[in-house]
C-alpha positions in Angstrom: -28.7 47.3 -13.5 -29.5 46.9 -17.2 -28.7 43.7 -19.0 -27.7 43.7 -22.6 -29.5 41.3 -24.9 -27.8 38.1 -25.8 -27.2 38.0 -29.6 -27.1 34.2 -29.4 -30.6 33.9 -28.0 -33.5 32.8 -30.3 -36.8 34.6 -30.1 -39.7 33.0 -32.0 -43.0 34.8 -32.3 -46.0 33.0 -30.7 -47.8 32.8 -34.1 -44.9 31.0 -35.8 -44.4 28.7 -32.8 -48.0 27.7 -32.8 -47.8 27.1 -36.6 -44.8 24.9 -36.0 -46.7 22.9 -33.3 -49.6 22.4 -35.7 -47.4 21.2 -38.6 -45.3 18.9 -36.4 -48.3 17.3 -34.8 -47.7 18.5 -31.2 -51.3 19.7 -30.8 -51.4 18.6 -27.2 -48.8 21.3 -26.4 -50.9 23.9 -28.2 -54.0 22.8 -26.3 -52.2 23.2 -23.0 -50.8 26.6 -24.0 -54.3 27.8 -25.0 -55.8 26.7 -21.6 -52.9 28.2 -19.6 -53.2 31.5 -21.5 -56.9 31.7 -20.8 -56.4 30.9 -17.1 -53.7 33.5 -16.8 -55.8 36.1 -18.5 -58.7 35.3 -16.1 -56.5 35.5 -13.1 -55.0 38.8 -14.2 -58.4 40.3 -14.8 -59.7 39.2 -11.4 -56.7 40.7 -9.6 -57.2 44.1 -11.3 -60.9 44.3 -10.7 -62.3 46.0 -7.7 -64.9 44.3 -5.4 -67.9 46.1 -7.0 -67.0 44.7 -10.4 -66.9 41.0 -9.3 -70.5 40.6 -10.4 -69.8 42.0 -13.8 -66.8 39.6 -14.1 -68.9 36.6 -13.2 -71.5 37.6 -15.7 -68.9 38.1 -18.4 -67.3 34.7 -17.7 -70.7 33.0 -17.7 -71.6 34.6 -21.0 -68.2 33.5 -22.4 -68.9 29.9 -21.4 -72.3 30.0 -22.9 -71.0 31.4 -26.2 -68.3 28.7 -26.3 -70.8 26.0 -25.5 -73.3 27.2 -28.2 -70.4 27.3 -30.7 -69.9 23.6 -30.4 -73.0 22.9 -32.4 -71.9 25.2 -35.2 -68.7 23.2 -35.8 -68.5 20.8 -38.6 -66.9 17.8 -36.9 -66.2 16.0 -40.2 -64.3 18.8 -41.8 -60.9 17.0 -41.5 -62.2 13.5 -41.4 -61.0 11.1 -44.2 -61.7 7.5 -45.0 -58.1 6.7 -43.9 -59.1 7.5 -40.3 -61.4 4.5 -40.2 -58.7 2.1 -41.4 -56.4 2.5 -38.4 -56.6 0.9 -35.1 -59.4 1.5 -32.6 -58.2 3.6 -29.6 -58.4 1.8 -26.3 -61.7 2.5 -24.6 -60.2 3.0 -21.1 -57.1 5.1 -21.3 -57.4 6.2 -24.9 -61.0 7.2 -25.4 -62.5 7.8 -21.9 -59.3 8.5 -20.0 -59.3 9.9 -16.5 -61.0 12.8 -14.8 -57.9 14.9 -15.7 -58.4 14.2 -19.4 -61.3 16.6 -19.6 -61.7 20.4 -19.3 -64.0 23.0 -20.6 -62.6 24.6 -23.8 -61.3 28.1 -23.1 -62.4 29.5 -26.4 -64.4 28.6 -29.5 -61.1 28.2 -31.5 -59.8 25.6 -29.0 -63.1 23.8 -29.1 -63.0 23.6 -32.9 -59.4 22.3 -32.8 -60.3 19.7 -30.2 -63.4 18.5 -32.1 -61.6 18.2 -35.5 -58.6 16.4 -34.0 -60.5 14.1 -31.6 -63.0 13.1 -34.3 -60.1 12.0 -36.6 -58.4 10.2 -33.7 -61.5 8.4 -32.3 -63.4 7.9 -35.6 -63.7 4.2 -35.1 -64.8 4.6 -31.4 -67.5 7.0 -32.4 -68.7 4.7 -35.2 -68.9 1.8 -32.7 -70.9 4.0 -30.3 -73.3 4.9 -33.1 -74.0 1.3 -33.9 -74.5 0.6 -30.2 -77.0 3.5 -29.9 -78.8 2.2 -33.0 -79.0 -1.3 -31.6 -80.4 0.1 -28.3 -82.9 2.2 -30.2 -84.2 -0.7 -32.2 -84.4 -2.8 -29.0 -86.8 -0.1 -27.6 -88.7 -0.1 -30.9 -89.2 -3.8 -31.9 -91.6 -2.9 -34.7 -88.9 -0.9 -36.4 -86.5 -3.8 -35.9 -89.0 -6.2 -37.5 -89.4 -3.8 -40.5 -85.7 -3.5 -41.0 -85.2 -7.3 -40.9 -88.1 -7.7 -43.3 -86.6 -5.2 -45.7 -83.3 -7.0 -45.6 -85.0 -10.3 -46.3 -86.9 -8.7 -49.2 -83.7 -7.6 -50.9 -82.0 -10.9 -50.2 -84.9 -12.7 -51.9 -84.8 -10.3 -54.8 -81.1 -11.0 -55.3 -81.7 -14.7 -55.1 -84.5 -14.6 -57.7 -82.6 -12.3 -59.9 -79.7 -14.8 -60.1 -82.1 -17.7 -60.5 -84.2 -16.2 -63.3 -81.3 -14.5 -65.1 -82.7 -11.0 -64.9 -79.4 -9.6 -66.0 -80.4 -10.5 -69.6 -83.5 -8.2 -69.2 -82.1 -4.9 -68.0 -85.4 -3.0 -68.4 -87.4 -5.5 -66.4 -84.7 -5.7 -63.8 -84.7 -1.9 -63.3 -88.5 -1.9 -63.0 -88.3 -4.6 -60.3 -85.5 -2.7 -58.5 -87.6 0.5 -58.4 -90.6 -1.5 -57.2 -88.6 -3.1 -54.4 -87.3 0.3 -53.3 -90.8 1.7 -53.1 -92.0 -1.3 -51.1 -89.0 -1.0 -48.8 -89.6 2.7 -48.2 -93.3 2.0 -47.4 -92.4 -0.7 -45.0 -89.8 1.5 -43.1 -92.2 4.4 -42.9 -95.0 2.3 -41.6 -92.9 0.9 -38.8 -91.5 4.4 -37.9 -88.0 3.4 -38.8 -87.1 7.0 -39.5 -87.7 7.9 -35.9 -85.2 5.3 -34.8 -82.7 6.6 -37.3 -83.1 10.3 -36.3 -82.9 9.4 -32.6 -79.7 7.5 -33.2 -78.2 10.3 -35.3 -79.1 13.0 -32.8 -77.7 11.1 -29.7 -74.6 10.0 -31.6 -73.9 13.5 -32.9 -74.4 15.1 -29.5 -72.2 12.6 -27.6 -69.5 12.9 -30.3 -69.3 16.7 -30.2 -69.4 17.0 -26.4 -66.8 14.3 -25.9 -64.5 15.7 -28.6 -64.8 19.2 -27.3 -64.2 18.4 -23.6 -61.5 15.7 -24.2 -58.0 17.2 -24.0 -55.7 16.5 -26.8 -53.1 13.8 -26.1 -49.9 13.0 -27.9 -50.5 11.1 -31.1 -49.3 7.5 -31.0 -46.6 7.1 -33.5 -46.2 3.8 -35.3 -43.1 1.8 -34.2 -40.5 1.3 -36.8 -39.7 -2.3 -37.6 -36.0 -3.2 -37.6 
């Protein structure tokens, strides 16, 4: 029996439907669709393969995972980040940021990983900034000489500001600029001597790695819409 098409039915191409999901902010639906489509393609491919080709299928899947994982470190996580993302509320650390074990999955493709990284970095910008400060504090705790150098540099600039206001250096702009450049050179020498750059690079490396991995593996969740006041 052949059924005739219903003229009242609405057929929307997948590309237009995905564009509508992006524009309307329902990225969690798009994330689930991408994962489901990848799982369906893998299942269909496994069913059609014969037993001798199972090894080739495993190698192909492993290679695909490696390519997706390596692509994480080619993504610019700050591409869509704006200053307004730091002015909002900090997401809850339990359900919002960490979530449960079901809140994580390996990205099915490089495009899905890119989408997750961009959106999660915008959503958890304040959480990542807090973790960076925590990592920085832990690094300085392990490197007390760098901590002493940082405190000494802050004290130096605080004294310079105090003396500048006391002696009225604003009336002598040339002398003030000379003293500022001298203080900058002294600060740089102090920080280099105490290996402060190592603490800074270690913090940036750990923070960047944790941010990219968490943002890529963290599933997208519905955005919290602000409640309207009546």
